[in-house]
N, CA, C, O and the ligand as a Tripos MOL2 file, in Angstrom:
@<TRIPOS>MOLECULE
protein
  301   299    76     0     0
PROTEIN
NO_CHARGES

@<TRIPOS>ATOM
      1 N         198.0240  195.7460  127.0040 N.3       1 MET1
      2 CA        199.4490  196.0750  127.0320 C.3       1 MET1
      3 C         199.6040  197.5880  127.1990 C.2       1 MET1
      4 O         199.0530  198.3780  126.4330 O.2       1 MET1
      5 N         200.3380  197.9460  128.1790 N.am      2 SER2
      6 CA        200.5080  199.3670  128.4480 C.3       2 SER2
      7 C         201.7080  199.9150  127.6880 C.2       2 SER2
      8 O         202.7880  199.3230  127.6970 O.2       2 SER2
      9 N         201.5130  201.0100  127.0570 N.am      3 ASN3
     10 CA        202.5850  201.6200  126.2810 C.3       3 ASN3
     11 C         202.4750  203.1350  126.4290 C.2       3 ASN3
     12 O         202.0450  203.8360  125.5130 O.2       3 ASN3
     13 N         202.8710  203.6180  127.5970 N.am      4 PRO4
     14 CA        202.6880  205.0540  127.8430 C.3       4 PRO4
     15 C         203.6640  205.9220  127.0600 C.2       4 PRO4
     16 O         204.7770  205.5040  126.7400 O.2       4 PRO4
     17 N         203.2260  207.1200  126.7660 N.am      5 CYS5
     18 CA        204.0860  208.1070  126.1160 C.3       5 CYS5
     19 C         205.2310  208.4460  127.0720 C.2       5 CYS5
     20 O         205.0130  208.6500  128.2660 O.2       5 CYS5
     21 N         206.4490  208.5040  126.5380 N.am      6 VAL6
     22 CA        207.6060  208.7930  127.3850 C.3       6 VAL6
     23 C         207.5430  210.2040  127.9570 C.2       6 VAL6
     24 O         208.1660  210.5000  128.9770 O.2       6 VAL6
     25 N         206.7990  211.0550  127.3030 N.am      7 ARG7
     26 CA        206.7970  212.4520  127.6890 C.3       7 ARG7
     27 C         205.6500  212.8070  128.6290 C.2       7 ARG7
     28 O         205.8590  213.4150  129.6790 O.2       7 ARG7
     29 N         204.4230  212.4170  128.2340 N.am      8 CYS8
     30 CA        203.2660  212.8380  129.0370 C.3       8 CYS8
     31 C         202.5980  211.6720  129.7580 C.2       8 CYS8
     32 O         201.7390  211.8960  130.6110 O.2       8 CYS8
     33 N         202.9700  210.4370  129.4400 N.am      9 GLY9
     34 CA        202.4390  209.2850  130.1630 C.3       9 GLY9
     35 C         201.0790  208.8070  129.6800 C.2       9 GLY9
     36 O         200.5290  207.8550  130.2350 O.2       9 GLY9
     37 N         200.5250  209.4510  128.6550 N.am     10 GLN10
     38 CA        199.2470  208.9960  128.1100 C.3      10 GLN10
     39 C         199.4580  207.6960  127.3470 C.2      10 GLN10
     40 O         200.5350  207.4500  126.8020 O.2      10 GLN10
     41 N         198.4150  206.8630  127.3130 N.am     11 GLN11
     42 CA        198.4920  205.6280  126.5440 C.3      11 GLN11
     43 C         198.6860  205.9670  125.0740 C.2      11 GLN11
     44 O         197.9060  206.7270  124.5000 O.2      11 GLN11
     45 N         199.7130  205.4090  124.4710 N.am     12 ARG12
     46 CA        199.9850  205.6940  123.0660 C.3      12 ARG12
     47 C         199.0140  204.9330  122.1690 C.2      12 ARG12
     48 O         198.5590  203.8440  122.5190 O.2      12 ARG12
     49 N         198.7080  205.4980  121.0370 N.am     13 ILE13
     50 CA        197.7670  204.8810  120.1000 C.3      13 ILE13
     51 C         198.5110  204.4600  118.8370 C.2      13 ILE13
     52 O         199.6110  204.9410  118.5640 O.2      13 ILE13
     53 N         197.8980  203.5540  118.0680 N.am     14 ASP14
     54 CA        198.5140  203.1020  116.8280 C.3      14 ASP14
     55 C         198.5480  204.2420  115.8240 C.2      14 ASP14
     56 O         197.5340  204.8890  115.5600 O.2      14 ASP14
     57 N         199.7090  204.4740  115.2780 N.am     15 GLY15
     58 CA        199.8360  205.4970  114.2530 C.3      15 GLY15
     59 C         200.0060  204.8170  112.9190 C.2      15 GLY15
     60 O         199.0990  204.1610  112.4050 O.2      15 GLY15
     61 N         201.1850  204.9890  112.3750 N.am     16 LYS16
     62 CA        201.4970  204.4240  111.0720 C.3      16 LYS16
     63 C         201.7180  202.9110  111.1730 C.2      16 LYS16
     64 O         202.3670  202.4340  112.1040 O.2      16 LYS16
     65 N         201.1820  202.1730  110.2210 N.am     17 THR17
     66 CA        201.5410  200.7530  110.1220 C.3      17 THR17
     67 C         202.1200  200.5110  108.7370 C.2      17 THR17
     68 O         201.7090  201.1360  107.7600 O.2      17 THR17
     69 N         203.0550  199.6190  108.6670 N.am     18 TRP18
     70 CA        203.6210  199.2740  107.3780 C.3      18 TRP18
     71 C         204.0590  197.8150  107.3990 C.2      18 TRP18
     72 O         204.3100  197.2300  108.4520 O.2      18 TRP18
     73 N         204.1410  197.2610  106.2150 N.am     19 LYS19
     74 CA        204.5150  195.8530  106.1150 C.3      19 LYS19
     75 C         205.9860  195.7150  105.7840 C.2      19 LYS19
     76 O         206.5510  196.4930  105.0150 O.2      19 LYS19
     77 N         206.5750  194.7260  106.3730 N.am     20 GLY20
     78 CA        207.9700  194.4520  106.1030 C.3      20 GLY20
     79 C         208.1860  192.9580  106.1160 C.2      20 GLY20
     80 O         207.2360  192.1750  106.1300 O.2      20 GLY20
     81 N         209.4280  192.5800  106.1110 N.am     21 LYS21
     82 CA        209.7560  191.1550  106.1330 C.3      21 LYS21
     83 C         210.8890  190.9010  107.0980 C.2      21 LYS21
     84 O         211.8490  191.6680  107.1750 O.2      21 LYS21
     85 N         210.7610  189.8090  107.8340 N.am     22 VAL22
     86 CA        211.8760  189.3290  108.6400 C.3      22 VAL22
     87 C         212.2270  187.9770  108.0650 C.2      22 VAL22
     88 O         211.4940  187.0050  108.2490 O.2      22 VAL22
     89 N         213.3430  187.9130  107.3720 N.am     23 GLY23
     90 CA        213.6830  186.7010  106.6470 C.3      23 GLY23
     91 C         212.6620  186.5060  105.5420 C.2      23 GLY23
     92 O         212.5130  187.3520  104.6600 O.2      23 GLY23
     93 N         211.9540  185.3720  105.6000 N.am     24 ALA24
     94 CA        210.9600  185.0880  104.5650 C.3      24 ALA24
     95 C         209.5440  185.3890  105.0360 C.2      24 ALA24
     96 O         208.6020  185.3660  104.2430 O.2      24 ALA24
     97 N         209.3950  185.6740  106.3350 N.am     25 SER25
     98 CA        208.0430  185.8800  106.8480 C.3      25 SER25
     99 C         207.6460  187.3490  106.8760 C.2      25 SER25
    100 O         208.3760  188.2060  107.3740 O.2      25 SER25
    101 N         206.4750  187.6080  106.3290 N.am     26 PRO26
    102 CA        206.0000  188.9910  106.3380 C.3      26 PRO26
    103 C         205.5720  189.4170  107.7410 C.2      26 PRO26
    104 O         204.9610  188.6430  108.4790 O.2      26 PRO26
    105 N         205.8940  190.6240  108.0870 N.am     27 VAL27
    106 CA        205.4960  191.1630  109.3850 C.3      27 VAL27
    107 C         204.8790  192.5370  109.1940 C.2      27 VAL27
    108 O         205.2010  193.2570  108.2490 O.2      27 VAL27
    109 N         203.9980  192.8810  110.0970 N.am     28 THR28
    110 CA        203.4030  194.2120  110.0590 C.3      28 THR28
    111 C         203.9520  195.0090  111.2290 C.2      28 THR28
    112 O         203.8480  194.6010  112.3850 O.2      28 THR28
    113 N         204.5270  196.1270  110.9130 N.am     29 TYR29
    114 CA        205.0450  197.0110  111.9420 C.3      29 TYR29
    115 C         203.9980  198.0510  112.2570 C.2      29 TYR29
    116 O         203.3150  198.5540  111.3640 O.2      29 TYR29
    117 N         203.8760  198.3650  113.5110 N.am     30 THR30
    118 CA        202.9730  199.4290  113.9080 C.3      30 THR30
    119 C         203.7560  200.4340  114.7330 C.2      30 THR30
    120 O         204.4100  200.0810  115.7140 O.2      30 THR30
    121 N         203.6800  201.6660  114.3280 N.am     31 MET31
    122 CA        204.3270  202.7080  115.0850 C.3      31 MET31
    123 C         203.2820  203.3610  115.9680 C.2      31 MET31
    124 O         202.2700  203.8620  115.4780 O.2      31 MET31
    125 N         203.5240  203.3560  117.2580 N.am     32 THR32
    126 CA        202.5590  203.9920  118.1540 C.3      32 THR32
    127 C         202.9340  205.4500  118.3460 C.2      32 THR32
    128 O         204.1060  205.8280  118.3580 O.2      32 THR32
    129 N         201.9110  206.2340  118.4910 N.am     33 VAL33
    130 CA        202.1350  207.6710  118.6820 C.3      33 VAL33
    131 C         201.3270  208.1540  119.8760 C.2      33 VAL33
    132 O         200.3540  207.5230  120.2880 O.2      33 VAL33
    133 N         201.7440  209.2650  120.4100 N.am     34 CYS34
    134 CA        201.0080  209.8900  121.5010 C.3      34 CYS34
    135 C         199.7110  210.4740  120.9260 C.2      34 CYS34
    136 O         199.7300  211.0630  119.8460 O.2      34 CYS34
    137 N         198.5800  210.3170  121.6410 N.am     35 PRO35
    138 CA        197.3280  210.9040  121.1370 C.3      35 PRO35
    139 C         197.3790  212.4290  121.0460 C.2      35 PRO35
    140 O         196.6020  213.0480  120.3180 O.2      35 PRO35
    141 N         198.2960  213.0120  121.7880 N.am     36 ASP36
    142 CA        198.4680  214.4650  121.7520 C.3      36 ASP36
    143 C         199.4800  214.7940  120.6510 C.2      36 ASP36
    144 O         200.6760  214.5370  120.7910 O.2      36 ASP36
    145 N         198.9810  215.3580  119.5720 N.am     37 LYS37
    146 CA        199.8310  215.6090  118.3920 C.3      37 LYS37
    147 C         201.0270  216.5120  118.7130 C.2      37 LYS37
    148 O         202.1370  216.2840  118.2300 O.2      37 LYS37
    149 N         200.7870  217.5260  119.5230 N.am     38 ALA38
    150 CA        201.8600  218.4570  119.8680 C.3      38 ALA38
    151 C         202.9380  217.7380  120.6660 C.2      38 ALA38
    152 O         204.1320  217.9700  120.4800 O.2      38 ALA38
    153 N         202.4880  216.8560  121.5640 N.am     39 CYS39
    154 CA        203.4240  216.0870  122.3830 C.3      39 CYS39
    155 C         204.2250  215.1390  121.4970 C.2      39 CYS39
    156 O         205.4410  215.0170  121.6460 O.2      39 CYS39
    157 N         203.5450  214.4780  120.5880 N.am     40 GLN40
    158 CA        204.2220  213.5410  119.6930 C.3      40 GLN40
    159 C         205.2970  214.2420  118.8680 C.2      40 GLN40
    160 O         206.3670  213.6940  118.6030 O.2      40 GLN40
    161 N         204.9780  215.4680  118.4730 N.am     41 LYS41
    162 CA        205.9260  216.2460  117.6850 C.3      41 LYS41
    163 C         207.2160  216.4840  118.4800 C.2      41 LYS41
    164 O         208.3220  216.3920  117.9450 O.2      41 LYS41
    165 N         207.0450  216.7860  119.7530 N.am     42 VAL42
    166 CA        208.2070  217.0120  120.6240 C.3      42 VAL42
    167 C         208.9980  215.7150  120.7870 C.2      42 VAL42
    168 O         210.2280  215.7110  120.7580 O.2      42 VAL42
    169 N         208.2590  214.6110  120.9600 N.am     43 VAL43
    170 CA        208.9080  213.3030  121.1030 C.3      43 VAL43
    171 C         209.6970  212.9770  119.8230 C.2      43 VAL43
    172 O         210.8520  212.5540  119.8840 O.2      43 VAL43
    173 N         209.0570  213.1810  118.6750 N.am     44 ASP44
    174 CA        209.7160  212.9360  117.3850 C.3      44 ASP44
    175 C         210.9760  213.7770  117.2420 C.2      44 ASP44
    176 O         212.0110  213.3010  116.7760 O.2      44 ASP44
    177 N         210.8680  215.0260  117.6480 N.am     45 GLN45
    178 CA        212.0070  215.9400  117.5420 C.3      45 GLN45
    179 C         213.1500  215.4370  118.4170 C.2      45 GLN45
    180 O         214.3160  215.4740  118.0240 O.2      45 GLN45
    181 N         212.7930  214.9660  119.6130 N.am     46 GLY46
    182 CA        213.7930  214.4290  120.5250 C.3      46 GLY46
    183 C         214.5060  213.2290  119.9210 C.2      46 GLY46
    184 O         215.7240  213.0950  120.0360 O.2      46 GLY46
    185 N         213.7300  212.3470  119.2690 N.am     47 ILE47
    186 CA        214.3030  211.1600  118.6250 C.3      47 ILE47
    187 C         215.2310  211.5950  117.4950 C.2      47 ILE47
    188 O         216.3310  211.0630  117.3440 O.2      47 ILE47
    189 N         214.7810  212.5660  116.7050 N.am     48 ALA48
    190 CA        215.5810  213.0590  115.5810 C.3      48 ALA48
    191 C         216.8810  213.6820  116.0870 C.2      48 ALA48
    192 O         217.9460  213.4880  115.5000 O.2      48 ALA48
    193 N         216.7770  214.4300  117.1830 N.am     49 ASP49
    194 CA        217.9700  215.0560  117.7640 C.3      49 ASP49
    195 C         218.9600  214.0040  118.2250 C.2      49 ASP49
    196 O         220.1650  214.1170  118.0000 O.2      49 ASP49
    197 N         218.4210  212.9660  118.8810 N.am     50 ARG50
    198 CA        219.2770  211.9120  119.4030 C.3      50 ARG50
    199 C         219.9700  211.1720  118.2610 C.2      50 ARG50
    200 O         221.1580  210.8550  118.3280 O.2      50 ARG50
    201 N         219.1890  210.9070  117.2090 N.am     51 LYS51
    202 CA        219.7500  210.2270  116.0370 C.3      51 LYS51
    203 C         220.8690  211.0570  115.4270 C.2      51 LYS51
    204 O         221.9280  210.5310  115.0850 O.2      51 LYS51
    205 N         220.6300  212.3460  115.2940 N.am     52 ALA52
    206 CA        221.6230  213.2380  114.7010 C.3      52 ALA52
    207 C         222.8730  213.2690  115.5630 C.2      52 ALA52
    208 O         223.9940  213.2810  115.0550 O.2      52 ALA52
    209 N         222.6660  213.2820  116.8780 N.am     53 LYS53
    210 CA        223.7740  213.3080  117.8180 C.3      53 LYS53
    211 C         224.5830  212.0220  117.7020 C.2      53 LYS53
    212 O         225.8110  212.0480  117.6110 O.2      53 LYS53
    213 N         223.8720  210.8970  117.7080 N.am     54 ASN54
    214 CA        224.5440  209.6040  117.5700 C.3      54 ASN54
    215 C         225.3370  209.5350  116.2800 C.2      54 ASN54
    216 O         226.4690  209.0530  116.2600 O.2      54 ASN54
    217 N         224.7330  210.0240  115.1950 N.am     55 ALA55
    218 CA        225.3890  209.9950  113.8920 C.3      55 ALA55
    219 C         226.6550  210.8330  113.9250 C.2      55 ALA55
    220 O         227.6770  210.4430  113.3600 O.2      55 ALA55
    221 N         226.5900  211.9880  114.5890 N.am     56 SER56
    222 CA        227.7750  212.8460  114.6130 C.3      56 SER56
    223 C         228.8520  212.2560  115.5170 C.2      56 SER56
    224 O         230.0420  212.4360  115.2550 O.2      56 SER56
    225 N         228.4500  211.5510  116.5810 N.am     57 ILE57
    226 CA        229.4290  210.8880  117.4490 C.3      57 ILE57
    227 C         230.1320  209.7750  116.6650 C.2      57 ILE57
    228 O         231.3520  209.6270  116.7240 O.2      57 ILE57
    229 N         229.3310  208.9990  115.9330 N.am     58 LEU58
    230 CA        229.8870  207.9130  115.1220 C.3      58 LEU58
    231 C         230.8690  208.4630  114.0860 C.2      58 LEU58
    232 O         231.9430  207.9030  113.8670 O.2      58 LEU58
    233 N         230.4790  209.5640  113.4590 N.am     59 LYS59
    234 CA        231.3050  210.1830  112.4330 C.3      59 LYS59
    235 C         232.6210  210.6650  113.0480 C.2      59 LYS59
    236 O         233.6920  210.4730  112.4720 O.2      59 LYS59
    237 N         232.5310  211.2880  114.2160 N.am     60 ALA60
    238 CA        233.7310  211.7780  114.8910 C.3      60 ALA60
    239 C         234.6530  210.6170  115.2460 C.2      60 ALA60
    240 O         235.8730  210.7070  115.1040 O.2      60 ALA60
    241 N         234.0480  209.5250  115.7110 N.am     61 LYS61
    242 CA        234.8350  208.3380  116.0580 C.3      61 LYS61
    243 C         235.5500  207.7970  114.8330 C.2      61 LYS61
    244 O         236.7300  207.4490  114.8730 O.2      61 LYS61
    245 N         234.8010  207.7380  113.7470 N.am     62 GLU62
    246 CA        235.3350  207.2160  112.4930 C.3      62 GLU62
    247 C         236.4880  208.0990  112.0010 C.2      62 GLU62
    248 O         237.5210  207.6090  111.5450 O.2      62 GLU62
    249 N         236.2760  209.4090  112.1070 N.am     63 GLU63
    250 CA        237.3140  210.3440  111.6700 C.3      63 GLU63
    251 C         238.5610  210.2410  112.5440 C.2      63 GLU63
    252 O         239.6840  210.3460  112.0510 O.2      63 GLU63
    253 N         238.3550  210.0360  113.8420 N.am     64 ALA64
    254 CA        239.4800  209.8950  114.7650 C.3      64 ALA64
    255 C         240.2640  208.6310  114.4280 C.2      64 ALA64
    256 O         241.4930  208.6050  114.4910 O.2      64 ALA64
    257 N         239.5290  207.5950  114.0720 N.am     65 LYS65
    258 CA        240.1600  206.3180  113.7270 C.3      65 LYS65
    259 C         241.0100  206.4820  112.4600 C.2      65 LYS65
    260 O         242.1440  206.0080  112.3930 O.2      65 LYS65
    261 N         240.4480  207.1540  111.4720 N.am     66 ILE66
    262 CA        241.1540  207.3840  110.2150 C.3      66 ILE66
    263 C         242.4070  208.2240  110.4740 C.2      66 ILE66
    264 O         243.4720  207.9550  109.9170 O.2      66 ILE66
    265 N         242.2680  209.2400  111.3230 N.am     67 ALA67
    266 CA        243.3970  210.1130  111.6550 C.3      67 ALA67
    267 C         244.4990  209.3210  112.3260 C.2      67 ALA67
    268 O         245.6820  209.4990  112.0350 O.2      67 ALA67
    269 N         244.0850  208.4240  113.2490 N.am     68 ARG68
    270 CA        245.0780  207.5770  113.9370 C.3      68 ARG68
    271 C         245.7930  206.6650  112.9590 C.2      68 ARG68
    272 O         247.0080  206.4800  113.0260 O.2      68 ARG68
    273 N         245.0070  206.0970  112.0450 N.am     69 GLU69
    274 CA        245.6040  205.1840  111.0710 C.3      69 GLU69
    275 C         246.5860  205.9150  110.1570 C.2      69 GLU69
    276 O         247.6390  205.3880  109.7980 O.2      69 GLU69
    277 N         246.2160  207.1330  109.7950 N.am     70 LYS70
    278 CA        247.0850  207.9470  108.9330 C.3      70 LYS70
    279 C         248.3910  208.2500  109.6620 C.2      70 LYS70
    280 O         249.4810  208.1910  109.0930 O.2      70 LYS70
    281 N         248.2340  208.5790  110.9480 N.am     71 LEU71
    282 CA        249.3850  208.8930  111.7810 C.3      71 LEU71
    283 C         250.3000  207.6770  111.9090 C.2      71 LEU71
    284 O         251.5230  207.7860  111.8270 O.2      71 LEU71
    285 N         249.6830  206.5330  112.1100 N.am     72 ALA72
    286 CA        250.4310  205.2930  112.2540 C.3      72 ALA72
    287 C         251.1530  204.9460  110.9560 C.2      72 ALA72
    288 O         252.2730  204.4350  110.9650 O.2      72 ALA72
    289 N         250.4910  205.2350  109.8490 N.am     73 ALA73
    290 CA        251.0550  204.9170  108.5440 C.3      73 ALA73
    291 C         252.2350  205.8320  108.2130 C.2      73 ALA73
    292 O         253.1820  205.4260  107.5400 O.2      73 ALA73
    293 N         252.1580  207.0700  108.6970 N.am     74 SER74
    294 CA        253.2010  208.0320  108.3800 C.3      74 SER74
    295 C         254.3970  207.9090  109.3290 C.2      74 SER74
    296 O         255.4810  208.4110  109.0320 O.2      74 SER74
    297 N         254.1990  207.2410  110.4680 N.am     75 ALA75
    298 CA        255.2770  207.1400  111.4550 C.3      75 ALA75
    299 C         256.2940  206.0520  111.0920 C.2      75 ALA75
    300 O         257.2620  205.8420  111.8230 O.2      75 ALA75
    301 ZN        202.6500  212.3790  124.9640 Zn       76 ZN76
@<TRIPOS>BOND
     1     1     2 1
     2     2     3 1
     3     3     4 2
     4     3     5 am
     5     5     6 1
     6     6     7 1
     7     7     8 2
     8     7     9 am
     9     9    10 1
    10    10    11 1
    11    11    12 2
    12    11    13 am
    13    13    14 1
    14    14    15 1
    15    15    16 2
    16    15    17 am
    17    17    18 1
    18    18    19 1
    19    19    20 2
    20    19    21 am
    21    21    22 1
    22    22    23 1
    23    23    24 2
    24    23    25 am
    25    25    26 1
    26    26    27 1
    27    27    28 2
    28    27    29 am
    29    29    30 1
    30    30    31 1
    31    31    32 2
    32    31    33 am
    33    33    34 1
    34    34    35 1
    35    35    36 2
    36    35    37 am
    37    37    38 1
    38    38    39 1
    39    39    40 2
    40    39    41 am
    41    41    42 1
    42    42    43 1
    43    43    44 2
    44    43    45 am
    45    45    46 1
    46    46    47 1
    47    47    48 2
    48    47    49 am
    49    49    50 1
    50    50    51 1
    51    51    52 2
    52    51    53 am
    53    53    54 1
    54    54    55 1
    55    55    56 2
    56    55    57 am
    57    57    58 1
    58    58    59 1
    59    59    60 2
    60    59    61 am
    61    61    62 1
    62    62    63 1
    63    63    64 2
    64    63    65 am
    65    65    66 1
    66    66    67 1
    67    67    68 2
    68    67    69 am
    69    69    70 1
    70    70    71 1
    71    71    72 2
    72    71    73 am
    73    73    74 1
    74    74    75 1
    75    75    76 2
    76    75    77 am
    77    77    78 1
    78    78    79 1
    79    79    80 2
    80    79    81 am
    81    81    82 1
    82    82    83 1
    83    83    84 2
    84    83    85 am
    85    85    86 1
    86    86    87 1
    87    87    88 2
    88    87    89 am
    89    89    90 1
    90    90    91 1
    91    91    92 2
    92    91    93 am
    93    93    94 1
    94    94    95 1
    95    95    96 2
    96    95    97 am
    97    97    98 1
    98    98    99 1
    99    99   100 2
   100    99   101 am
   101   101   102 1
   102   102   103 1
   103   103   104 2
   104   103   105 am
   105   105   106 1
   106   106   107 1
   107   107   108 2
   108   107   109 am
   109   109   110 1
   110   110   111 1
   111   111   112 2
   112   111   113 am
   113   113   114 1
   114   114   115 1
   115   115   116 2
   116   115   117 am
   117   117   118 1
   118   118   119 1
   119   119   120 2
   120   119   121 am
   121   121   122 1
   122   122   123 1
   123   123   124 2
   124   123   125 am
   125   125   126 1
   126   126   127 1
   127   127   128 2
   128   127   129 am
   129   129   130 1
   130   130   131 1
   131   131   132 2
   132   131   133 am
   133   133   134 1
   134   134   135 1
   135   135   136 2
   136   135   137 am
   137   137   138 1
   138   138   139 1
   139   139   140 2
   140   139   141 am
   141   141   142 1
   142   142   143 1
   143   143   144 2
   144   143   145 am
   145   145   146 1
   146   146   147 1
   147   147   148 2
   148   147   149 am
   149   149   150 1
   150   150   151 1
   151   151   152 2
   152   151   153 am
   153   153   154 1
   154   154   155 1
   155   155   156 2
   156   155   157 am
   157   157   158 1
   158   158   159 1
   159   159   160 2
   160   159   161 am
   161   161   162 1
   162   162   163 1
   163   163   164 2
   164   163   165 am
   165   165   166 1
   166   166   167 1
   167   167   168 2
   168   167   169 am
   169   169   170 1
   170   170   171 1
   171   171   172 2
   172   171   173 am
   173   173   174 1
   174   174   175 1
   175   175   176 2
   176   175   177 am
   177   177   178 1
   178   178   179 1
   179   179   180 2
   180   179   181 am
   181   181   182 1
   182   182   183 1
   183   183   184 2
   184   183   185 am
   185   185   186 1
   186   186   187 1
   187   187   188 2
   188   187   189 am
   189   189   190 1
   190   190   191 1
   191   191   192 2
   192   191   193 am
   193   193   194 1
   194   194   195 1
   195   195   196 2
   196   195   197 am
   197   197   198 1
   198   198   199 1
   199   199   200 2
   200   199   201 am
   201   201   202 1
   202   202   203 1
   203   203   204 2
   204   203   205 am
   205   205   206 1
   206   206   207 1
   207   207   208 2
   208   207   209 am
   209   209   210 1
   210   210   211 1
   211   211   212 2
   212   211   213 am
   213   213   214 1
   214   214   215 1
   215   215   216 2
   216   215   217 am
   217   217   218 1
   218   218   219 1
   219   219   220 2
   220   219   221 am
   221   221   222 1
   222   222   223 1
   223   223   224 2
   224   223   225 am
   225   225   226 1
   226   226   227 1
   227   227   228 2
   228   227   229 am
   229   229   230 1
   230   230   231 1
   231   231   232 2
   232   231   233 am
   233   233   234 1
   234   234   235 1
   235   235   236 2
   236   235   237 am
   237   237   238 1
   238   238   239 1
   239   239   240 2
   240   239   241 am
   241   241   242 1
   242   242   243 1
   243   243   244 2
   244   243   245 am
   245   245   246 1
   246   246   247 1
   247   247   248 2
   248   247   249 am
   249   249   250 1
   250   250   251 1
   251   251   252 2
   252   251   253 am
   253   253   254 1
   254   254   255 1
   255   255   256 2
   256   255   257 am
   257   257   258 1
   258   258   259 1
   259   259   260 2
   260   259   261 am
   261   261   262 1
   262   262   263 1
   263   263   264 2
   264   263   265 am
   265   265   266 1
   266   266   267 1
   267   267   268 2
   268   267   269 am
   269   269   270 1
   270   270   271 1
   271   271   272 2
   272   271   273 am
   273   273   274 1
   274   274   275 1
   275   275   276 2
   276   275   277 am
   277   277   278 1
   278   278   279 1
   279   279   280 2
   280   279   281 am
   281   281   282 1
   282   282   283 1
   283   283   284 2
   284   283   285 am
   285   285   286 1
   286   286   287 1
   287   287   288 2
   288   287   289 am
   289   289   290 1
   290   290   291 1
   291   291   292 2
   292   291   293 am
   293   293   294 1
   294   294   295 1
   295   295   296 2
   296   295   297 am
   297   297   298 1
   298   298   299 1
   299   299   300 2
@<TRIPOS>SUBSTRUCTURE
     1 MET1         2 RESIDUE 1 A MET
     2 SER2         6 RESIDUE 1 A SER
     3 ASN3        10 RESIDUE 1 A ASN
     4 PRO4        14 RESIDUE 1 A PRO
     5 CYS5        18 RESIDUE 1 A CYS
     6 VAL6        22 RESIDUE 1 A VAL
     7 ARG7        26 RESIDUE 1 A ARG
     8 CYS8        30 RESIDUE 1 A CYS
     9 GLY9        34 RESIDUE 1 A GLY
    10 GLN10       38 RESIDUE 1 A GLN
    11 GLN11       42 RESIDUE 1 A GLN
    12 ARG12       46 RESIDUE 1 A ARG
    13 ILE13       50 RESIDUE 1 A ILE
    14 ASP14       54 RESIDUE 1 A ASP
    15 GLY15       58 RESIDUE 1 A GLY
    16 LYS16       62 RESIDUE 1 A LYS
    17 THR17       66 RESIDUE 1 A THR
    18 TRP18       70 RESIDUE 1 A TRP
    19 LYS19       74 RESIDUE 1 A LYS
    20 GLY20       78 RESIDUE 1 A GLY
    21 LYS21       82 RESIDUE 1 A LYS
    22 VAL22       86 RESIDUE 1 A VAL
    23 GLY23       90 RESIDUE 1 A GLY
    24 ALA24       94 RESIDUE 1 A ALA
    25 SER25       98 RESIDUE 1 A SER
    26 PRO26      102 RESIDUE 1 A PRO
    27 VAL27      106 RESIDUE 1 A VAL
    28 THR28      110 RESIDUE 1 A THR
    29 TYR29      114 RESIDUE 1 A TYR
    30 THR30      118 RESIDUE 1 A THR
    31 MET31      122 RESIDUE 1 A MET
    32 THR32      126 RESIDUE 1 A THR
    33 VAL33      130 RESIDUE 1 A VAL
    34 CYS34      134 RESIDUE 1 A CYS
    35 PRO35      138 RESIDUE 1 A PRO
    36 ASP36      142 RESIDUE 1 A ASP
    37 LYS37      146 RESIDUE 1 A LYS
    38 ALA38      150 RESIDUE 1 A ALA
    39 CYS39      154 RESIDUE 1 A CYS
    40 GLN40      158 RESIDUE 1 A GLN
    41 LYS41      162 RESIDUE 1 A LYS
    42 VAL42      166 RESIDUE 1 A VAL
    43 VAL43      170 RESIDUE 1 A VAL
    44 ASP44      174 RESIDUE 1 A ASP
    45 GLN45      178 RESIDUE 1 A GLN
    46 GLY46      182 RESIDUE 1 A GLY
    47 ILE47      186 RESIDUE 1 A ILE
    48 ALA48      190 RESIDUE 1 A ALA
    49 ASP49      194 RESIDUE 1 A ASP
    50 ARG50      198 RESIDUE 1 A ARG
    51 LYS51      202 RESIDUE 1 A LYS
    52 ALA52      206 RESIDUE 1 A ALA
    53 LYS53      210 RESIDUE 1 A LYS
    54 ASN54      214 RESIDUE 1 A ASN
    55 ALA55      218 RESIDUE 1 A ALA
    56 SER56      222 RESIDUE 1 A SER
    57 ILE57      226 RESIDUE 1 A ILE
    58 LEU58      230 RESIDUE 1 A LEU
    59 LYS59      234 RESIDUE 1 A LYS
    60 ALA60      238 RESIDUE 1 A ALA
    61 LYS61      242 RESIDUE 1 A LYS
    62 GLU62      246 RESIDUE 1 A GLU
    63 GLU63      250 RESIDUE 1 A GLU
    64 ALA64      254 RESIDUE 1 A ALA
    65 LYS65      258 RESIDUE 1 A LYS
    66 ILE66      262 RESIDUE 1 A ILE
    67 ALA67      266 RESIDUE 1 A ALA
    68 ARG68      270 RESIDUE 1 A ARG
    69 GLU69      274 RESIDUE 1 A GLU
    70 LYS70      278 RESIDUE 1 A LYS
    71 LEU71      282 RESIDUE 1 A LEU
    72 ALA72      286 RESIDUE 1 A ALA
    73 ALA73      290 RESIDUE 1 A ALA
    74 SER74      294 RESIDUE 1 A SER
    75 ALA75      298 RESIDUE 1 A ALA
    76 ZN76       301 GROUP 0 **** ****
């Protein structure tokens, strides 16, 4: 199974594994990482940035919704 790094295209290797559950069945999650540690760090940073961006977009949307509701309530 090919799982190239999004950044450098190298085959990703198994990094962290952890156990979880889906419903009642136990599952093992494996996080793949780039063999190049520096590259992986950049990839991780990109993911963190995207998450932060998404979170702030969601927050802005939520705040806009609350503002609209307040406006509607006061009208
Ligand atoms: Zn890479």
